[in-house]
C-alpha positions in Angstrom: 17.6 274.3 46.0 19.6 274.3 49.2 22.7 272.2 49.5 22.4 271.9 53.3 21.4 268.9 55.2 17.8 267.5 55.0 15.3 268.2 57.7 15.4 264.5 58.7 19.2 264.7 59.0 19.0 267.8 61.1 16.4 266.2 63.4 18.5 263.0 63.7 21.6 265.0 64.5 19.7 267.0 67.1 18.3 263.9 68.7 21.8 262.3 68.8 23.2 265.4 70.4 20.5 265.4 73.0 21.4 261.8 73.8 25.1 262.2 73.5 25.4 265.2 75.7 24.1 263.5 78.8 26.3 260.4 78.0 29.3 262.6 77.7 28.5 264.3 80.9 28.1 261.0 82.6 31.5 259.8 81.2 33.2 263.0 82.3 31.6 262.7 85.7 32.8 259.1 86.1 36.3 260.1 84.9 36.3 262.9 87.5 35.6 260.7 90.5 37.7 262.1 93.4 40.4 259.6 94.6 40.5 259.0 98.3 42.4 256.6 100.6 41.5 254.9 103.8 44.1 252.7 105.6 43.0 250.7 108.6 45.7 249.1 110.8 44.8 246.1 113.0 47.7 245.8 115.4 48.9 242.2 115.9 46.2 240.6 113.7 46.8 237.3 112.0 45.1 236.7 108.6 44.6 233.0 109.4 42.7 233.8 112.6 40.6 236.5 110.8 39.6 233.7 108.4 38.7 231.5 111.5 36.5 234.2 113.0 33.2 235.6 112.1 34.3 238.7 110.2 31.6 239.7 107.6 33.1 243.2 106.9 36.6 242.0 106.4 35.3 239.0 104.4 33.4 241.4 102.1 36.6 243.5 101.5 38.5 240.3 100.6 35.7 239.2 98.3 35.6 242.6 96.6 39.4 243.2 96.4 42.8 241.6 96.8 44.2 239.6 99.7 47.9 239.0 100.2 49.7 237.3 103.1 53.2 238.5 103.6 56.1 238.3 106.0 58.4 240.8 107.6 62.0 240.8 108.8 63.4 239.7 112.2 66.6 240.5 114.1 69.2 241.6 113.3 67.3 243.9 110.8 64.7 244.7 113.4 62.6 242.7 115.9 58.9 242.0 115.1 57.6 244.9 117.1 55.1 247.6 116.5 57.6 250.5 116.1 59.5 249.0 113.2 56.2 247.4 111.8 54.2 250.6 111.5 57.2 252.6 110.4 57.6 250.2 107.5 54.0 250.3 106.5 53.6 254.1 106.7 56.9 255.2 105.2 57.1 252.6 102.4 60.7 251.5 103.3 62.2 248.7 105.3 64.0 249.2 108.7 67.4 249.4 107.1 66.2 252.8 105.8 63.8 254.2 108.3 66.1 252.9 111.1 63.4 252.1 113.7 64.6 249.2 115.7 62.2 249.2 118.6 59.3 251.0 120.1 61.5 253.9 121.3 62.1 255.1 117.8 65.6 256.2 118.7 67.6 257.4 115.7 64.7 257.2 113.3 65.2 258.6 109.8 61.7 260.0 109.2 63.1 263.3 107.9 64.7 261.3 105.0 61.8 258.8 104.7 58.6 260.5 105.9 55.2 258.8 106.3 52.9 258.7 103.2 50.5 261.4 104.6 53.4 263.8 104.9 54.4 263.0 101.3 50.8 263.7 100.2 50.9 267.1 102.0 54.2 267.9 100.3 53.1 266.9 96.8 49.5 268.1 97.0 49.1 270.5 100.0 45.4 271.1 99.1 44.5 267.6 100.0 43.2 267.0 103.6 45.0 264.3 105.7 43.9 262.7 109.0 45.3 260.1 111.3 43.9 258.7 114.5 45.5 256.0 116.6 44.9 253.9 119.7 48.7 253.6 120.1 50.0 257.2 120.6 53.5 256.8 119.1 52.0 256.3 115.6 50.3 259.7 115.6 52.9 261.4 117.9 56.1 260.2 116.3 55.7 258.3 112.9 53.3 260.8 111.4 54.8 264.3 111.1 53.3 267.6 112.0 52.7 268.2 108.3 49.7 266.0 108.5 46.6 268.2 108.9 45.2 266.4 111.9 46.8 263.8 114.2 44.8 262.3 117.1 46.0 260.0 119.8 42.9 258.4 121.4 43.0 258.7 125.2 43.5 255.3 126.8 40.1 255.4 128.6 38.4 255.5 125.2 40.8 253.1 123.4 39.5 251.5 120.1 35.9 252.6 120.8 37.1 256.3 120.8 39.3 255.7 117.8 36.4 254.3 115.9 34.0 257.0 116.8 36.5 259.7 115.8 37.2 258.0 112.4 33.4 257.6 111.8 32.8 261.3 112.5 35.6 262.4 110.2 34.8 260.1 107.3 31.0 260.6 107.6 31.0 264.4 108.1 34.3 265.7 106.8 36.0 265.9 103.5 39.3 264.1 104.1 41.3 262.8 101.2 43.6 260.4 103.0 42.8 258.8 106.4 44.7 256.4 108.6 43.0 254.5 111.5 44.8 252.3 114.0 43.0 249.8 116.2 45.0 248.1 119.0 42.8 245.6 120.9 43.7 242.5 118.9 47.3 243.0 119.9 46.3 243.3 123.6 44.3 240.1 123.4 47.3 238.4 121.8 49.6 239.5 124.6 47.1 238.6 127.4 45.7 235.3 126.0 47.7 234.2 123.0 46.7 234.0 119.3 45.2 230.5 119.8 42.7 231.8 122.4 39.0 232.4 122.1 39.7 235.9 123.5 41.9 236.7 120.5 39.2 235.5 118.2 36.6 237.7 120.0 38.9 240.7 119.7 39.1 240.1 115.9 35.4 240.0 115.7 35.0 243.2 117.7 37.6 244.9 115.4 35.6 243.6 112.4 32.5 245.3 113.7 34.4 248.5 114.2 35.8 248.2 110.6 32.1 247.9 109.6 31.2 251.1 111.3 34.1 252.9 109.6 33.2 251.5 106.1 29.6 252.5 106.6 30.7 256.0 107.3 32.5 256.0 103.9 29.7 254.5 101.9 27.1 256.7 103.6 28.8 259.9 102.5 26.6 262.2 100.4 29.4 262.5 97.9 30.3 258.8 97.8 29.1 258.2 94.3 31.5 260.7 92.9 34.5 259.4 94.9 37.0 256.6 94.2 38.0 255.1 97.6 41.0 252.8 97.9 40.6 251.0 101.2 43.5 249.0 102.7 43.6 246.9 105.9 46.9 245.7 107.2 48.8 244.6 110.3 52.3 245.4 111.7 53.2 241.9 112.9 51.6 238.7 114.1 51.6 236.7 117.4 52.6 233.4 118.8 49.9 230.9 119.8 50.9 231.4 123.4 51.0 235.2 123.0 53.7 237.7 122.3 55.9 238.9 119.4 59.3 240.3 118.7 61.0 237.0 117.7 61.7 235.3 114.4 59.0 232.6 114.3 56.7 232.4 111.4 53.5 233.5 113.3 55.4 236.6 114.6 56.6 237.6 111.2 53.2 237.2 109.5 51.4 240.3 108.1 48.8 240.8 105.4 47.1 243.3 103.2 43.5 243.4 102.2 42.8 246.1 99.6 39.6 247.1 97.7 39.0 250.0 95.2 40.7 251.8 92.4 41.7 249.3 89.7 42.1 246.3 92.0 40.5 243.1 90.7 37.9 241.7 93.0 38.4 238.3 94.7 42.1 237.9 93.9 44.9 236.5 96.0 48.5 237.8 95.6 51.8 236.4 96.7 54.1 239.3 95.8 52.8 241.9 98.3 55.1 243.4 100.9 54.2 245.9 103.6 56.0 248.9 102.1 53.4 248.6 99.3 50.7 250.2 101.4 52.4 253.7 101.3 53.2 253.4 97.6 49.7 252.3 96.7 48.1 255.2 98.6 50.4 257.7 96.9 49.7 256.5 93.4 45.9 256.3 94.0 46.0 260.0 95.1 47.8 261.0 91.9 51.2 261.5 93.6 54.1 260.6 91.3 56.6 258.5 93.1 60.1 260.0 92.7 62.9 257.4 92.3 65.0 259.6 94.5 62.7 258.9 97.5 64.1 255.4 97.6 60.8 253.7 98.4 60.8 249.9 98.7 57.1 249.7 98.1 55.4 248.9 94.8 51.9 250.1 93.9 49.3 247.3 94.1 47.8 248.8 91.0 50.7 247.9 88.8 51.9 244.4 89.8 55.3 243.3 88.6 56.1 239.6 88.3 59.2 237.8 87.1 60.0 234.4 85.6 60.6 232.8 89.0 57.0 233.6 90.1 55.6 231.4 87.4 57.0 228.4 89.3 54.5 228.7 92.3 52.0 226.1 91.0 54.7 223.5 90.8 56.4 224.0 94.2 56.7 220.8 96.2 56.6 219.9 99.8 59.6 218.9 101.9 61.8 215.9 101.2 64.6 216.0 103.9 63.8 219.2 105.8 61.9 217.8 108.8 61.7 221.2 110.4 59.4 222.4 107.7 55.7 221.5 108.2 54.7 218.5 106.0 51.9 220.4 104.2 53.9 223.5 103.2 54.8 223.7 99.5 57.8 225.8 98.8 60.6 224.5 96.6 61.5 223.2 93.1 64.7 222.6 91.2 63.0 223.0 87.8 63.8 226.4 86.4 61.3 228.6 84.6 61.1 228.5 80.8 64.4 229.7 79.2 66.4 229.5 82.4 68.7 226.6 83.4 70.8 225.4 86.3 74.2 223.9 85.7 75.2 221.3 88.3 77.9 219.4 86.6 80.4 220.3 89.3 77.9 220.0 92.1 78.7 217.7 95.0 76.5 214.7 95.7 74.1 214.0 98.6 73.2 216.7 101.0 69.7 218.1 101.6 67.6 217.4 98.6 65.8 220.7 98.8 69.0 222.7 98.5 71.2 220.7 96.1 72.2 223.4 93.7 70.2 226.5 92.9 66.6 226.0 94.2 63.5 228.1 93.7 61.6 228.7 96.9 59.5 231.0 99.1 60.1 232.9 102.3 57.7 230.7 104.3 59.5 227.5 103.2 63.1 228.7 103.2 63.1 230.5 106.6 61.5 227.5 108.2 64.6 225.4 107.2 66.6 227.1 109.9 65.6 230.2 111.8 67.8 232.9 113.3 70.5 232.7 110.6 69.4 235.9 108.8 67.3 234.2 106.2 64.5 236.5 107.5 66.5 239.5 106.2 65.7 238.6 102.6 63.2 241.4 102.5 63.5 242.6 98.9 62.7 239.3 97.3 59.1 238.7 96.4 57.0 235.6 95.8 59.3 232.9 94.4 63.0 233.5 94.4 66.2 231.6 93.7 68.6 230.5 96.4 71.9 228.7 96.7 72.2 227.6 100.3 75.4 225.7 101.0 74.7 225.8 104.8 71.4 223.9 104.6 72.6 221.6 101.8 75.5 220.4 104.1 73.1 219.5 106.9 72.9 216.0 105.5 75.7 213.7 104.5 77.4 214.9 101.3 80.6 214.6 99.2 82.4 217.3 97.2 81.6 221.0 97.2 78.6 223.2 96.4 79.1 224.5 92.8 76.0 225.5 91.0 75.3 228.1 88.3 71.9 229.7 87.5 71.7 230.8 83.9 69.3 233.2 82.3 67.7 233.0 78.9 69.6 234.6 75.9 68.3 238.1 76.1 68.5 240.4 73.0 70.9 243.3 73.2 72.3 245.8 70.7 76.0 245.9 70.1 77.7 249.1 71.2 74.9 250.0 73.6 74.6 250.1 77.4 72.6 247.5 79.3 71.7 247.5 83.0 71.4 244.2 84.9 69.0 244.5 87.8 68.2 242.0 90.6 67.6 241.9 94.3 69.9 239.9 96.5 71.0 238.8 99.9 74.4 237.3 100.4 75.9 235.9 103.6 79.6 235.0 103.5 81.8 232.4 105.1 85.2 231.5 103.5 85.8 229.8 101.0 82.4 230.7 99.6 82.0 233.0 96.6 79.3 234.4 94.4 80.0 235.4 90.8 77.8 237.2 88.4 79.0 236.9 84.8 77.7 237.6 81.3 78.2 235.5 78.2 77.9 237.6 75.0 76.6 235.6 72.0 77.4 232.3 73.8 81.0 233.2 74.4 83.2 232.8 77.4 81.5 234.3 80.5 83.0 237.6 81.7 82.7 238.3 85.5 80.9 241.6 86.1 80.3 241.3 89.9 81.7 239.2 92.7 80.3 238.5 96.2 82.9 237.6 98.9 81.7 239.6 101.9 78.3 239.9 103.7 75.9 241.9 101.5 72.6 243.0 103.1 69.3 242.8 101.2 69.5 245.2 98.3 68.5 246.0 94.8 71.5 245.8 92.5 72.0 247.7 89.2 75.1 246.6 87.2 75.9 248.7 84.1 77.2 246.6 81.2 78.9 247.8 78.0 77.7 245.6 75.2 80.5 244.8 72.8 80.1 245.9 69.2 78.3 243.4 67.0 76.8 241.4 69.9 73.2 240.4 69.7 72.5 238.4 72.8 73.5 238.0 76.5 73.1 235.3 79.1 73.5 236.2 82.8 75.1 233.6 85.0 75.0 233.4 88.8 77.6 230.9 90.1 77.8 230.0 93.8 80.7 228.0 95.1 81.5 226.8 98.6 80.9 224.0 101.1 79.3 224.1 104.5 79.0 227.9 104.3 76.1 230.3 104.0 73.7 231.4 101.2 72.9 233.6 98.3 69.5 234.7 97.0 68.6 236.3 93.7 65.2 237.6 92.5 63.7 240.0 90.0 66.4 239.6 87.4 66.1 241.8 84.3 68.3 243.2 81.6 67.3 246.6 80.4 68.9 247.9 77.2 69.3 251.6 76.7 
C-alpha cells in the first residue's frame, strides 16, 4: 500500500494551489505598484482662503490625505518672496543653506543643495522627471539641467498653458516625478488683495485646473498599478490688502496638502515645514536620504514628535499680550510629563505668558513682537520651549529672568558615549546667558554648552562622555538675564551609543 498522500489530500492541495497562486500574484502585483510623485505649487495661496472658496478638488485631497498649515521665515533670513520660497520647497533646505534671498537668485547654492528632481536623476537616472512652471525662474534657475524636461510656459498662455502641458504629460507620458507651478492666485493677491472676491475666484480657477491635472493622473491606463504621492503647497501668503515680502503672519503662511503612499486620510498635522516636500518626494520614490546632504526636511511618511508637542491640546489664549489675537491659543507653563521648570530664582511680575520657560507655537510667539527675529526660529516644529526675557520685561517686573528647563531622568550606560540633540535659536544681549548642563544620577550639574553670542537657528549635537557607573542623566537648560532677548529649544533627545 502506498505511503503517499491520499487522493483527497492531493485534490485539496491542488485546489488550494489554484486559489493561492492568483492570490500570490495579486499580492505581488500590489507590492510592485510603481511609486510616482506629483507636486503642484499654488503661488501665493492662503489655506484659509482655500477653505473659504468652493474648491471641490482640493477639498477631496484634504479629505483623503493630510493637511498642515505652516509658516516660513522673514528678514533677515530672507523676505517672504517667491525666490526664497520655491527654493526652500524644492531643495528641502532653508534659506540659510540655499542662500536665495530674493527673486534674482544671486549667490544661490543650488550646486550644494540641488532641487529634488535633480537628486532623483542623480540617485535613479532611469526615472523620468518633468517640471512646468508659469513663473520662468523656477524651471530656468531652481531646477537644474539634469531634469529630463523643464518647460517655462509662455506668458500669453500662462496657467492655462501650464495646465494643458501638465495634463498631456501626466495623461500620455510615463513620468515618475512631476512638478507643476500655477501663478494666477499670486497675481490676484497683488492686484486685489487676499481679502478680495477676485482672489477667491483665482483660487477656484486654480482648483478647477488642479482637478484637470488630477483627472489626467487617475485616467492613466496604468493608474491601478501606480502609487501616486500628490502634494499641493504654496511659497508664501498675502496680506489682505495685497502683497508679500514682509513679516506679518498672513505673508508667512504656507501649507501642505498631501495624499497617497502611507499617509492617513483626513488628518491634520502641526509639525509640517516646507522643506518636507522635497524629502517626502525622495523617500516615496525610493531614494535614500544621505545625512551628508544636510536636508532640513523630514519625510511626511515618518512623522517625528517630541514631548513638547503633547502640550498642544492644553495651550491657552493670551493673558497680557494684547498684540496677539484673542482667539489664538498658543502658550502654557505646564511642562510635559517627566519635565519640570525651576523658577525659584525667577523675578516677579512681567508678562504672564513669558514668566520663566514657556511652551508655545510659532503663530503665538511671533505675534508677541514682530521684526525681532522670532520669525527665524525655523527649525523648531509644532510646540517648542522658549525663554523670552525681552517680552517678559514688557510689563512691570522686579528681579531678573532666571529659569531652568529640566528634562526627565533618561537612562544611560556608564562609560558609554551619549549625544544630546536639540534645535535652538538664541539671540544675545548682555548680561544674558544660556547654559546647557547635565546632572548625572542627580548630582551637581556640569555645564556642557554655553550661549553668550547670537546663534542662528540650528540643530545641535553635543557629545557627552558618561562617567563610569552612572545610570541616569537629566539635561538642564538655564536662561538668565533681564530685559534682554530670547532662547528657544525643541526636539530634545539623548541618544546613547
